[in-house]
N, C-alpha and C positions, 0 to 999 in steps of 0.2 A: 399537503404532509404527503405525495406524493412523490417530489423530489427526494423527500428525505430518505425515501424508500430505497427512488432509484438509486443516490448514492451511496445509501447504505449497501446495498445491493452489491454494488460496480466496483467499488473497495473494499468488503471481502470479498470476491471474484479475486481482486490478484492481489489484495493483502493482508488477507486473514479477517477471522470472520469478527478477531476483538477489533482490530481495527475498520472493518463493518458500521458497528457497533456504535463505537465510538461517532467515526465520523456520521452516521444519522441518525443519534443524537445532536449532535451540533449543529445540522441543518436543519431536523426538526426546533432547537430553540432559536438558530436566529429570524426562522420565520414570523414561530410565533412573533418573537419584539418583532420583528420587523411590522407584523398585523396589528401590533396593540401602543408601537410610540409612535407619535406623531412628526416625523423627520421627513422634510422634505426628500426624496430621492432614495432613502434608506432601503423600501421594496424594491429597489431596478437594481439597486446595488447588493444585495443577500442574492437574487437569481445568478446577477452575470458571479459572481462570485461561484458560486453553484454550478453553471454554466465550462467554469471553466474550469473549476475542479475534475467535475467529471470528465473533460478531456482532456487532464494533464494525466489523470488516469488510466484513460481507453488507451490512449496513443502512447502513455510511455511504463502501461503496467507489466504490459509482456518483460520489459527490460529490466524494471524492479526485482519480477519475478525470478526471472533468469540472475539476478544479481542475490538473490536474496538463497534460493537452493539449489545453486551450485557447490560444488565441494568445499567445506570450511576449512581453517588450516591444519585444522587438526586431522581431516582424512589425507591432507598433501602429507603433512608430518609424517604420518604412520605409511603414505605410498614411500613415500624415500624412504623411509626406513628397511622398511623389507623388501627396498631394492640395494639397500648397499650389506645387506645381511643375508642374499642370496649371491652376491660380487665374493662376500669371505667365506663362501662357502666353497663355493664353484675352487674357488685359491687353496682351498687346502685341501 
């Protein structure tokens, strides 16, 4: 279950606590399924997906975080309206 904790912590760091908890629970469930379902190669596939997800979050997490925490459309609209109001006040 250590991979589930690692995936959860890494995901929570970059994408938020809710996403981290969901990722940890899904990883733990997938690992439990892989332990008890006798399908050849499923364990290796699950671990490969865990490693791929962890690598993707690690390498792309900073870019995703910048996009989600940047100024929203409301901030941009408010700034533009303030700019127009100042221009109109200067002309009067």
